[in-house]
N, C-alpha and C positions, 0 to 999 in steps of 0.2 A: 414503551407503554403509552407515552404521551401521544405518539403518532396514531395509535389505535383509538385513543380517547377522543381525538379531534372529530370523529364521526359519531360520537355519542351525544345524543340530544341533551341529556341532563348536564353533562360536563360542559358543553358549549354554553348552555343557558346560564349556568352558575358563573362561569368565567366572565362572560360579557356583562351580565347584570351587576356582578360584584365589582367589576372594574369601574362602572359608572358610579356606583354608590361610593366607592372609596375616593374617586375624583371629586365628587360633590362634597364629601366630608372634608377633604383637604382644602378646598376652596373656602368653605365656611370657616374652618379653623384658622386659616391664614388671615381672612378678613377680621376675624374676632381678635386676633393678636395684634394686628397692625392697623391702628386707627389713622395714622399719618403716613402718606405715601411720599417719603423722601427718596433720595438716591439709593440709599442702602436697602430700603424696602423694595424698590423696583428690581434691584439685583436679586434679592431673595425670590421675588415673584418669577423672574425669568428662570431661575434655577428650578423652581417648582414646575414651571411649564416644561422645562427640559426633561425632568424626571418622568413626568406624565407622558410626554411624547415618546420617550424611549420605551416605557412600559407598553404603550399602545402599539408601537412598531413591532416589538418583539412578539406580542400576542397576535398581531395581524399576520405576520409572516408565518407563524406556527399554525394558526387556525385557518387562515384564508377566509373565504366567504364574504359576508357583509362587511367585516372589519377592514378587509382590503379595499373594497369599493368606497367606503367612507374615507379611508386614509388617502386614496387616490383623489377623492373629491377635495379634501383639505389641501393636499400638496399642490394642486393646480393654482392655488391662490398665492403665487409667489410674490405678487406685487404688494400685498398687504399683511400676509401672515407673519407672525414672529419668526425670526431666523431659526430659533431653536426647533420649531415645528417643521419648517421646510427641510432643514438638514436631516432630521430624523425620518421624515415621511416621504421624501422625494424618491427614494428607492422603490417605493411601492407602485410607482407609475408604470415602469417597464422592467423591473428587476425582480419580479415574483419568481421564487424558485421553480425551475422547470420540472415537468413531470417526466416519467420514464418513457423512452421511445418505444419500448415493448408494448406498453399500454396503448400508445398512440397508434401503433401498427395494428394491434388487435382490434381496436375500435374502428379503424378504417375498413378493415376486412369484414367486420360484423355489419357495419352500416352499408357497405357496397355489395355485400354478399358474394364477393370474389376475392381472390388473392390480390395483394397490393400491386404486384408487378403486371397484372393484367390491365390495370388502368394507368399506371405511372411508369415512365421510363426509369426514373430514379427519384429519390427523395432524401434530403439531408437528415441525418439522425440527430443532429443538434438543432434545437428550435432557434428561429431567428428572433422571435419575440415571445415573451411569456407574460400573460396577463392573468387577472383574477378569474376569468371565466374560460378563456381559450388560449391555446398554444399555437403559434404559427410556424410552419415549416416551409422551406423552399423546395420546390419539386418541379419536374418536367413531365409533361404529358407524352404520349406515344409519338406525337408529331413534333416533339422537341420544344413545344411552347412552354415558356416559364410561367409557373403558377405559384400562388401562395395557398397553402392548405391550412385552414384554421380548424383545430380540433378541440372539442369541449373537454375540460379537465375532468379528472376522475371524481365521480360522485359529487360534482359541483352543484347540481340541482338539488340533491338531497341536503347538502350543507346549507344552501341558501334558504330552503324551506324551514330548516331548524332555526336558522338565525332570524327569520322573519318573526317567529314567536318571541324570541328574546328581545328583538327590537321593539315589539309592541309593549313589553314590560318596561323597557327603557323610556319610552315616550310617556308612559303612565307616571313613572317616577319623576320625570321632568315636569310634568303638569302639576304634580302634587307638592313636590319639595323644592321647586324653583319658581321664579316669576315668569317663566316662559309661557305658561298657560294664559297669562294675562295679555300677552303680546302676539300670540300666534295660535292659529287653529291647529294644534298638534295632531289631532285626529286626522284631519285632511292631509297634513304634511306627511304623516306616516303612510297613508294610502297612496300618496303620490310617489314616495320613494319606492314602495313595494311595486307599484305599477311599472315604473321605469326599469327597475332591476329585473322584474319578471319578464319583461320584453327582451332584455339582454340574454336571458337564458334560452330563448327560442331562436335558433339559428335560421329557421325558415322565415321568421319574422324579419330578421336582419337581411336576409336575401330579398325580401319584398321591399324593404326600405332602400337597399342598395340599387335595385332596379328603378325605384322611384326617382332617386337623385340622378341616376344615369340619364333617364329620359328628360327630367326637368332641366338639366343643364347641358344637354347635348349641343346647344349652340354656343357654349362657352369654350372657344378654342384653346384658351390658356388654362383651362381646368380639366384635369383627367380623373375620371372615376372608373374603377375597374369593372370589367365585364365578368359576370359570374357564370360558371359552367353548371347550369342547373341540373343536368343529368347526374352530377356527382355531389350535389348538395343535399343534405338531410337536416334533420332537427339538431344534429350534433356535429356536422361536418360542413364546412364551406370551402369551395374551390373557386378562386378568382384569379384574374390576371396579376402577374407579379409586377409591382410598381417600383421601379428603381428611383433613387434620389436620396437626398439628405434631409434631415429634419429642418423645418422652417426656421428654427433658431440656430442652425449650424452655420455661423458666419464664416468660418474657415472654408467650408464647402462652397459657400456663395462666392467668396473671393477667388477661390481656386478656379472656378469656371466662369468668372467675370459676369456673374448674374446681376442684373440691374435690380437693386433692392426696392427702388421706387415703383417699378413696374410690377414686381411681385406683390408689394404691399397694396397697390391699387387693385390688382386682380383679386386678392384675398378680400379686400374691402367690398368690392362689388358683389362677390359671391355670397358673403354673409349678410350684407345689408339687405339684399333681396329677401333673405329668409327672415330677417328681424322686422321688416316692415310689412310684409305681405302674408296673407293667410296661407297656411299649409304646414308641412312638416319641416322642422329645422334640425340641423346637426347639433346635438346637445353635448358632444364630447370633443370640442375642437382643440385639444391640447397638442403640443408640438409633435408628439409621437404619432398623431393621426393626420398630420399635414406635412407632406413631403414636397421637395422642390427638385425637379429633374434638371439635368445639365443645361437644357435650353430655356430654363425659367418657367416651364409649365408646372403648375401646382397639382399635386395628386392628393385627393381626399380619400382616406381609407377608414374602415371600421364604422359601420352604421348601426351598431348594436344599441347605442344610447341616442334616442331621438326624442324630440318634444313636438307638440302641436300648437300652432298659433291659429286661433279661430278668427273668423271674420269679425265677430263681435269684439274680440280683443283689439284688433286694429282700429275699429270704429271708436272704441273707448279711448285709445291713445290719441286719436285725432280730436276728440272732444276735449281732452285735457289741454292739448296745445291751443285749441280755439278759445277755451275758457281763459287761458292766460293772455292770449292776444287781445281779447276784448275786455279784459279786466273784470270778468264775471266769475268770482270765486265760488258762487253758488253752483255753477256748472262744474267747477273743479271738485268741490266737495261731493256733489251728487255722483260724479263719475268715479271718484275714488271709492265711494261707498258701494257703488254698483260693481266695481271690480274687487270688492272685499278687502281693500287696503285699510279700511277703517272698521273697527269693531263698534258695536252698538253704543257704547258709552263714551265714544270719542268726543272731545271738546272741539266741535267744528268751528265755533267762533274764534277760539284761541288759535287754531291752526290757520284759519283764514287771515287773521291779523298778522301772524308770523310770515305767511307767504306774501302778503301785501307789503309789509315792511321790508322784506328782502328784495322784492322787485323794485320798490322805490329807491332802495339803497343802490342797486345796480344802475338804475336809470340816471340817478343824480351823479354817478361817478364818485361816490364817497369812499370807495375802496381804492385808496391812492397807492398803497404799498402792498402789491401782490407778492409777498414773500412767504416763506414757509410758516412764519409765525402767524401771519394773517390767515392763511389757509387752515392752520391748526385751530385758531380761535373760532373761525366760522364753523368748522367741523364739530368742535366741542360744544358750541352753543346749540347746534342742531341736535346733537346726541343728547344733550341735557333735556331739551324739549321733548324729544321722542320718548325718553325714559319715563316721562310723566304721562304720556298719552298712549291709549290702547291702539297703536298702529301696528299692523302686521304685514308681512309679505305673504300674499296668498300662495297656497301650496302649488297651484297650477302655474305660477310664475317663477318658482324656485329654480328650475333648470333653465328657463329662458334668461333670467338675470345672470345665472352662472355662465352661460354660453356667451352672452354679450361681454361680460367682464373679461373673460379669457381672451376672446378675439381682440378686444381693444388693447389689452396688454401686449399681445403679440404684435399688433400693428405698430404701436408706438416704439416697441423695441426694435422692430425691423427698420422703420423709417421715422425717426423722431421729428423730422421736418415736414411731415405730410400736412397738406393744406386741407384741413377738415371742412372749412367753409366752402371751398371750390368743389370738393368731392361731394358734399352733401346737397349743394344747390339743385342739381338735376334730380337727385333722389327724392328730396322733399317736394319739389314741384310735381313730380310724377305721382308721388304717394298721395298728396292732397287732391290734385286735379282741381282746376279753377272752378268748374261748375259745381262739383261736389262740396267744395269748401263753402261757397256762398249758400248753397241749399241747406247744409247742416246748420250753419250759423243762423240762417233765417228761421229755421224751425225752433231753435233754442231761444231766439230773441224776438219773436214775432210781436210780442206785446209792447216792446219799447225800442224797436229798431229805429235808428236814424241814419242819415247819410254819414255823419262822422264815425258812427259805429262801423259801418261797412268799409270805410276808407282804410281801417287798420289792416284787416286781412287782405284787402285789395292791394295795399302797398306791399305786403309780403310777397304775394304772388307776382305782382308787377316787377319787383326787384329780382325775383328768381328767373323771370322770363327775359328781362332786359339785358342781362349780362353787362357788357361794356358799352352798349349803345349810348350815344349822347342824347340828352333830352333838350328840347328847345324851350320848354316852359320852366322857368324858375329853377334852372338846372342844378346849381350847386346845393341850394337849400333842400330841394326835393331828394337828391341823391343821399344827402346826409340823413334825411328822415327815413329813407328806405333801408339804408345800412343799419341805422339805429334799431329798426324793427327786426331786421334779420339777426343781428347780434342778440337782441332780446329773446328772440325765438330759440336760438341755440342755447342761451343761458338758462331759459326756463326749462327746456327739455333736460338739460344737465341737472338743474336743481331738483326736478321731480325724481330723477334717478338717485340723486344724493340723499333725498329724504327717504327713499326706499332703503338705501344702504344704511342710513342712520338708524332706521327702525331695526335693522338686523344687528346693529351694534349691541343692543340690549341682549339679543340672543347670543352674540359672540362671546360675551363675558362668561356666560354659563356654558356655552358650547365648547369652550376650552376643556370643560370637564366632561361633557357628554358626547364627544366625538362628532359634533356637527358645527364646531366653532367657525369654520372658515366662511360660512354664508354671511357672517356678520359685517365685515368691513370692506370687502372688495370694491363695491360700486362707489363708495365715498371717495377713495383715493383716485381712482381712474377718472371719474367724472369731475372731481374737483380740479384735476389737472386740465381737462378739456375746458371747463368753465373758466379757469384762471387765464388760459390763453385768450379766450373770447373776451373776458372782462378787461384784460390788458389792452387789447386792440380797441375795444369799445371805449375805454377810458381815454385813450390817446385821441380817438376820434372826437369825443365830447370836448376835451381840453382844447384841441385844435380849433374846433368850431367856436368855442367861447372866445378864444383869442382873436379869431377872425371876425367876430361880431355877427356870425351867421345865426 
């Protein structure tokens, strides 16, 4: 009875909306009863989270559709999500119940207009991977070429269309009965979620994106992107090269084939940093199941259903943010954040500017002497407390961008914890800015009060990036320390910006535990606090050494 009801609009609508309402009620009731958060209260809170996570997982597996996609979204945040959620939702990434092979066969023949054996030499009756939208089978063409055949699940488009209506009601409830509406443009976020999921339902769109990435990265010898057999691809079927390999996080597999983890990490870093810094389409679903490693260390990227777009205006705004911090002009920073819709109209810009200024001065003075877990937690809590008071939001169009960045960084650090971010980023930042463009954009922003000392700061950054290990004849030691100081500051500022964005989502996270979107809240804070901590530690050691040496 329940299996037949899962395709009924009214039934799905009631189940999804009622689950959100009950979750919100449980959170409100818990906070009402527990005014003091001691150890016992936290234990009760974790138990409540576990109960809700179990309920969500059960409903997601039974109903499928949007619930599975949201669950997969949450489960990819393994570095910051509570363990109770990860344990309950991790199975939704690649363990969705498989569909019947009889249906898969009938759909193939319907889409191709021929018997299946006229196109394929053979095909496995058991799927290799089962996801929320498609099922993947191993097959061989008539010429014995190994291929992956991705088939759209039964009535999946119909299910998603029904869930989109329920999701709209969920967002209305969030805006009315929670404080989310004060910190996020939920209407735009809803449309962004729908836009991304709607693209995933169209396999012809995924084919187009697959070809885009194939062409864009054809010069990357260490990255393999499957070739699609377009004559066999339809709006519900995709046929592409079979990509052998283990998951990027399968360390036993890497050790078995003596794969160099540093080389793999660097290849993955180069592949994604190009997408995150430059305009164009980026791979928005880079979880470990979509990144494979071949026995020779080549990385295979699969599944291009979920993608995002980074516009030229976005990259220019990112540069303005960095430049504003470099020249200590927080009006530029505030104006740019507002232009990017990170600030809502009633944001206290002066208070935010003061917070940023104090933070930068603290880093420059080396006052953070003990970079331990307690210090990191204190800084994070202070930022979170400030953000809760301010109408700061994560713009909807950056939701998947931030998600992709956080997932990739998590994988990189797990693969190779000793990676040298400073050395890897130098050429990327240099190329991203471009010396000429850096000066021109700063000049336009500061034309009224530009002075030589003002120009010397960005000039020093570019000079350091270009100089490498070359010796300088003029005032060598002091100048090198100054250049390194600005480079560390640049890295810390970039990290701080992203931490602020993540902290803004912390507000959302508290409520999203209830409303199925919780994971967006905390990811960036933990990852970029780690990066910033490493930089701050090196920066502090440099400053202390310089002070002792009298430089």
